[in-house]
C-alpha positions as CSV (number, residue, x, y, z in Angstrom):
1,X,0.0,0.0,0.0
2,X,1.3,3.4,-0.9
3,X,2.4,5.6,2.0
4,X,1.4,9.2,1.2
5,X,2.7,10.5,4.6
6,X,5.8,12.7,4.4
7,X,9.1,11.0,5.3
8,X,11.6,12.4,7.6
9,X,13.8,13.4,4.7
10,X,10.9,15.2,3.0
11,X,10.1,17.1,6.2
12,X,13.8,18.1,6.5
13,X,13.7,19.3,2.9
14,X,10.6,21.3,3.7
15,X,12.1,22.9,6.7
16,X,15.2,23.9,4.8
17,X,13.3,25.4,1.9
18,X,10.8,27.2,4.2
19,X,13.7,28.7,6.2
20,X,15.4,30.0,3.0
21,X,12.1,31.5,1.7
22,X,11.4,33.1,5.1
23,X,14.7,34.9,4.9
24,X,14.8,35.8,1.2
25,X,11.2,35.8,-0.1
26,X,9.0,38.0,2.2
27,X,5.6,39.2,0.9
28,X,6.7,42.9,0.8
29,X,9.7,42.0,-1.4
30,X,7.5,39.9,-3.8
31,X,5.0,42.8,-4.1
32,X,7.8,45.3,-4.8
33,X,9.4,43.0,-7.4
34,X,6.2,42.4,-9.4
35,X,5.8,46.1,-9.6
36,X,9.2,46.5,-11.2
37,X,10.5,45.6,-14.6
38,X,12.3,42.5,-13.2
39,X,9.6,40.2,-11.7
40,X,11.9,37.2,-11.5
41,X,14.0,36.9,-8.4
42,X,17.4,35.7,-9.8
43,X,19.2,35.9,-6.5
44,X,16.6,33.6,-4.8
45,X,16.8,31.3,-7.8
46,X,20.6,31.1,-7.4
47,X,20.2,30.2,-3.8
48,X,17.6,27.5,-4.6
49,X,19.4,26.1,-7.6
50,X,23.1,26.5,-6.9
51,X,23.0,26.7,-3.1
52,X,20.6,23.9,-2.4
53,X,20.7,22.0,-5.6
54,X,16.9,22.0,-6.0
55,X,17.0,22.6,-9.8
56,X,18.4,19.1,-10.3
57,X,16.1,17.1,-8.1
58,X,14.7,15.1,-11.1
59,X,18.0,14.8,-12.9
60,X,20.0,11.5,-12.3
61,X,23.2,11.8,-10.4
62,X,25.3,10.6,-13.3
63,X,24.1,13.6,-15.3
64,X,24.9,16.1,-12.6
65,X,21.6,16.1,-10.7
66,X,20.4,15.0,-7.2
67,X,18.7,11.8,-8.4
68,X,15.6,12.5,-6.2
69,X,12.0,12.0,-7.3
70,X,8.7,13.7,-7.8
71,X,7.8,13.5,-4.1
72,X,10.7,15.7,-3.1
73,X,9.9,18.1,-6.0
74,X,6.3,18.2,-4.7
75,X,7.5,19.3,-1.2
76,X,9.5,22.1,-2.7
77,X,6.6,23.2,-4.8
78,X,4.4,23.3,-1.7
79,X,6.8,25.7,-0.1
80,X,7.2,27.8,-3.2
81,X,3.4,28.0,-3.5
82,X,3.2,29.2,0.1
83,X,5.5,32.0,-0.7
84,X,4.3,32.7,-4.3
85,X,8.0,32.8,-5.1
86,X,8.8,34.4,-8.4
87,X,11.3,31.8,-9.6
88,X,11.2,29.4,-12.6
89,X,11.3,26.2,-10.7
90,X,8.1,24.7,-12.2
91,X,9.0,25.7,-15.7
92,X,12.7,24.8,-15.7
93,X,13.3,22.2,-13.0
94,X,10.1,20.3,-13.7
95,X,8.6,20.8,-17.1
96,X,11.7,21.5,-19.2
97,X,13.7,18.9,-17.3
98,X,11.0,16.3,-17.9
99,X,11.0,17.1,-21.6
100,X,14.7,16.5,-21.8
101,X,14.5,13.3,-19.7
102,X,12.1,11.8,-22.3
103,X,14.7,11.9,-25.0
104,X,18.2,10.5,-25.6
105,X,20.5,11.2,-22.7
106,X,23.4,11.5,-25.2
107,X,21.8,14.4,-27.0
108,X,20.4,16.2,-23.9
109,X,22.9,15.2,-21.2
110,X,24.9,18.4,-21.3
111,X,21.8,20.5,-21.2
112,X,20.3,18.5,-18.3
113,X,23.5,19.1,-16.4
114,X,23.3,22.8,-17.0
115,X,19.7,23.0,-15.9
116,X,20.4,20.8,-12.8
117,X,23.2,23.1,-11.7
118,X,21.3,26.3,-12.3
119,X,23.8,27.6,-14.8
120,X,21.0,27.8,-17.4
121,X,17.3,28.1,-17.1
122,X,15.1,26.2,-19.5
123,X,11.5,26.7,-20.7
124,X,9.3,24.4,-22.8
125,X,7.9,26.5,-25.7
126,X,4.3,25.4,-25.1
127,X,1.6,27.9,-23.9
128,X,1.0,27.6,-20.2
129,X,-2.7,27.9,-20.6
130,X,-2.8,25.1,-23.3
131,X,-6.1,23.2,-22.9
132,X,-5.4,19.5,-21.9
133,X,-7.4,18.2,-24.8
134,X,-5.8,20.5,-27.5
135,X,-2.8,20.1,-29.7
136,X,0.1,22.4,-28.9
137,X,1.2,24.9,-31.5
138,X,4.5,24.2,-33.3
139,X,6.8,26.3,-35.3
140,X,8.1,25.7,-38.8
141,X,11.4,24.0,-39.4
142,X,13.0,24.9,-42.7
143,X,16.6,24.8,-44.0
144,X,18.0,24.1,-40.5
145,X,16.2,27.0,-38.8
146,X,13.0,27.7,-37.0
147,X,10.3,30.2,-38.0
148,X,7.1,31.2,-36.3
149,X,5.5,32.7,-33.3
150,X,4.4,31.3,-29.9
151,X,2.4,33.1,-27.2
152,X,1.8,32.5,-23.5
153,X,5.2,31.0,-22.8
154,X,5.8,31.0,-19.0
155,X,9.1,32.3,-17.8
156,X,10.4,32.8,-21.4
157,X,11.8,36.2,-20.4
158,X,14.3,34.6,-17.9
159,X,15.1,31.4,-19.9
160,X,18.5,30.8,-21.4
161,X,17.3,27.9,-23.6
162,X,13.9,27.1,-25.1
163,X,12.8,23.6,-26.0
164,X,10.7,24.1,-29.1
165,X,8.4,21.5,-30.8
166,X,8.6,21.9,-34.6
167,X,6.4,20.8,-37.5
168,X,8.8,18.1,-38.5
169,X,8.1,16.3,-35.2
170,X,11.3,17.2,-33.6
171,X,12.1,18.9,-30.3
172,X,14.8,21.5,-30.7
173,X,17.0,23.4,-28.2
174,X,17.1,27.1,-29.1
175,X,19.3,29.6,-27.4
176,X,17.2,32.5,-26.1
177,X,19.6,35.0,-27.6
178,X,18.5,33.8,-31.1
179,X,14.8,34.7,-30.6
180,X,12.8,37.8,-29.8
181,X,11.0,37.6,-26.4
182,X,8.2,40.2,-25.8
183,X,6.5,40.3,-22.3
184,X,2.7,39.8,-22.4
185,X,0.2,41.1,-19.9
186,X,-0.5,38.3,-17.4
187,X,-2.7,38.0,-14.4
188,X,-0.1,36.3,-12.3
189,X,2.9,38.7,-12.3
190,X,5.0,36.3,-10.3
191,X,5.0,33.9,-13.3
192,X,5.1,36.2,-16.3
193,X,4.2,35.1,-19.8
194,X,5.8,36.2,-23.1
195,X,5.5,36.0,-26.8
196,X,8.4,34.3,-28.6
197,X,9.2,35.0,-32.2
198,X,11.5,32.7,-34.2
199,X,12.9,34.3,-37.3
200,X,15.4,31.8,-38.7
201,X,16.6,30.8,-35.2
202,X,19.1,27.8,-35.3
203,X,18.1,24.8,-33.2
204,X,19.7,21.6,-32.0
205,X,17.6,18.5,-32.5
206,X,17.1,16.6,-29.2
207,X,14.6,14.0,-30.1
208,X,10.9,13.5,-30.8
209,X,8.6,16.3,-29.6
210,X,5.4,14.4,-29.0
211,X,6.5,12.0,-26.2
212,X,8.7,14.7,-24.6
213,X,5.9,17.3,-24.5
214,X,3.4,14.7,-23.3
215,X,5.7,13.7,-20.4
216,X,6.5,17.3,-19.5
217,X,2.9,18.5,-19.4
218,X,1.8,15.5,-17.4
219,X,4.5,16.1,-14.8
220,X,3.7,19.8,-14.8
221,X,0.0,19.3,-14.2
222,X,0.6,16.6,-11.6
223,X,3.1,18.6,-9.6
224,X,1.3,21.9,-10.1
225,X,-1.3,20.5,-7.6
226,X,1.4,20.6,-4.9
227,X,2.0,24.3,-5.6
228,X,-1.8,24.8,-5.4
229,X,-1.8,22.9,-2.1
230,X,0.9,25.2,-0.6
231,X,-1.0,28.2,-1.8
232,X,-4.3,27.0,-0.2
233,X,-2.6,26.0,3.0
234,X,-1.0,29.5,3.4
235,X,-4.3,31.3,2.7
236,X,-6.2,29.1,5.1
237,X,-3.6,29.5,7.9
238,X,-3.3,33.2,7.4
239,X,-7.0,33.7,7.4
240,X,-7.5,31.7,10.6
241,X,-4.7,33.7,12.3
242,X,-6.2,37.0,11.2
243,X,-9.7,36.1,12.3
244,X,-8.4,35.2,15.8
245,X,-6.9,38.7,16.1
246,X,-9.5,40.9,14.4
247,X,-12.3,41.9,16.8
248,X,-15.9,43.0,16.2
249,X,-18.4,43.8,19.0
250,X,-15.5,43.3,21.4
251,X,-15.0,39.6,20.4
252,X,-12.7,37.8,17.9
253,X,-14.4,37.6,14.5
254,X,-13.3,34.0,14.2
255,X,-15.6,33.1,17.1
256,X,-18.7,33.7,15.0
257,X,-20.3,30.4,14.0
258,X,-20.9,31.3,10.4
259,X,-17.2,32.0,9.8
260,X,-16.3,28.8,11.7
261,X,-18.4,26.8,9.3
262,X,-16.8,28.4,6.3
263,X,-13.3,27.8,7.6
264,X,-14.1,24.2,8.6
265,X,-15.4,23.5,5.1
266,X,-12.3,25.0,3.6
267,X,-10.1,23.0,5.9
268,X,-11.7,19.8,4.6
269,X,-11.1,20.8,1.0
270,X,-7.4,21.5,1.7
271,X,-7.0,18.1,3.5
272,X,-8.5,16.3,0.5
273,X,-6.4,18.4,-1.9
274,X,-3.3,17.2,0.0
275,X,-4.2,13.6,-0.5
276,X,-4.8,14.1,-4.2
277,X,-1.6,16.1,-4.7
278,X,0.5,13.6,-2.7
279,X,-1.0,10.7,-4.7
280,X,-0.2,12.4,-8.0
281,X,3.4,13.0,-6.9
282,X,3.8,9.4,-5.7
283,X,2.4,7.9,-8.8
284,X,4.7,10.0,-11.0
285,X,7.7,9.1,-8.8
286,X,7.0,5.3,-9.1
287,X,6.2,5.4,-12.8
288,X,2.8,3.8,-12.1
289,X,0.5,2.9,-14.8
290,X,-2.1,4.9,-12.9
291,X,-0.1,8.1,-13.1
292,X,-2.4,9.6,-15.8
293,X,-5.4,8.9,-13.6
294,X,-3.8,10.4,-10.5
295,X,-2.8,13.5,-12.3
296,X,-6.3,14.0,-13.7
297,X,-7.9,13.5,-10.3
298,X,-5.4,16.0,-8.7
299,X,-5.9,18.7,-11.2
300,X,-9.7,18.3,-11.4
301,X,-9.8,18.9,-7.6
302,X,-6.8,21.3,-7.0
303,X,-7.8,24.3,-9.1
304,X,-11.2,24.9,-7.5
305,X,-9.9,24.4,-4.0
306,X,-6.9,26.8,-4.5
307,X,-9.2,29.5,-6.0
308,X,-11.8,29.0,-3.2
309,X,-9.1,29.3,-0.5
310,X,-7.7,32.5,-2.0
311,X,-11.2,34.0,-2.5
312,X,-12.2,33.2,1.1
313,X,-8.9,34.8,2.4
314,X,-9.6,38.0,0.4
315,X,-13.1,38.3,1.6
316,X,-12.5,37.3,5.3
317,X,-9.6,39.8,5.6
318,X,-12.1,42.5,5.0
319,X,-10.9,45.9,3.9
320,X,-7.2,45.2,4.4
321,X,-7.5,42.2,2.0
322,X,-8.5,44.6,-0.8
323,X,-5.3,46.6,-0.5
324,X,-2.3,46.3,-2.7
325,X,0.0,46.2,0.3
326,X,-1.5,43.0,1.6
327,X,-0.2,39.9,-0.2
328,X,-3.5,38.0,-0.5
329,X,-4.0,39.4,-4.0
330,X,-0.8,37.6,-5.1
331,X,-2.3,34.3,-4.0
332,X,-5.6,34.9,-5.7
333,X,-3.9,35.8,-9.0
334,X,-1.6,32.8,-8.8
335,X,-4.6,30.5,-8.0
336,X,-6.6,31.9,-10.9
337,X,-3.6,31.6,-13.3
338,X,-2.9,28.1,-12.1
339,X,-6.5,27.1,-12.6
340,X,-6.0,27.2,-16.4
341,X,-2.4,26.1,-16.5
342,X,-1.8,22.7,-18.2
343,X,-5.5,22.2,-18.6
344,X,-8.6,23.5,-16.7
345,X,-10.3,21.4,-14.1
346,X,-13.1,20.7,-16.6
347,X,-10.6,19.4,-19.2
348,X,-9.0,17.1,-16.6
349,X,-12.5,15.8,-15.5
350,X,-13.2,15.0,-19.1
351,X,-9.8,13.2,-19.4
352,X,-10.6,11.4,-16.1
353,X,-13.9,10.2,-17.5
354,X,-12.3,8.8,-20.6
355,X,-9.6,7.0,-18.5
356,X,-12.2,5.2,-16.4
357,X,-14.6,4.6,-19.4
358,X,-17.2,6.8,-17.9
359,X,-19.4,8.2,-20.7
360,X,-20.1,11.9,-20.5
361,X,-23.8,13.0,-20.2
């Protein structure tokens, strides 16, 4: 029977990451950063990737990584979700890395080593809000170069290398200096999107695009649930803390029965989300045949819970929750953006129905 409880090593990893984020990723700093022209926190990323080696958790040791698994990655994403950290961990250390791991280690080995060490940041050139049941857009490969335009590419502005699916069926590594990256307006400013234009950009063939993209998006969707879990846990914990302190009619607001019921309902949702997210991470880690099923369940459940938790936090904080100075708006925007990342909850429910042979009404 699968043990979804956190191991001692996972709890130690959580403590180390949380301590680092407490010291280097406070809410006021994140708010100030997203108001600037440089939303990505490169110093924090260097500490996470180089200092702690977290960028290489999924990369085998012989290729320069840590040789860990998806469960450890899930723990890191929970903590990054709690802090809405503006770093490209999901896009580079998970999605781009998984795409490379799907191919020939001989072709992608050096690039995997670079991503694992944090020397380079990777991004899969597939739109973040790609519907789960839709084909991803590809660029044209002609005369040894790539031509075309892609939109909605998460963290493209900070990437050093782009992994690009082309119309010939290949996945190409393209240096970011060879393309034009234009920032796009995005709801979640801590994970900015960009338009990428390929105008004769040279690319190095890494392997077949279809299995690489499929593996990368599955891992991205499954582990995104852990980020959503961390986000939901923070908003619930912070809301409970605030309602214990805020007083109305000379008594704590949290003592009113109606609010107790709302918080209890939300707590149950978060507990269930933890089970779904942990199961998805465990199934991915073990390479289970039920991994697709676990990912679909996790994402079908995670998005509504994370959004609900952030909405409740915003409302129950009252007037202070509506201000730009309070960080709850960062969590609501991240929750909303995550709810359409790598497929909506509805798309994952449809995929789940197909996986279990349940005919739609």
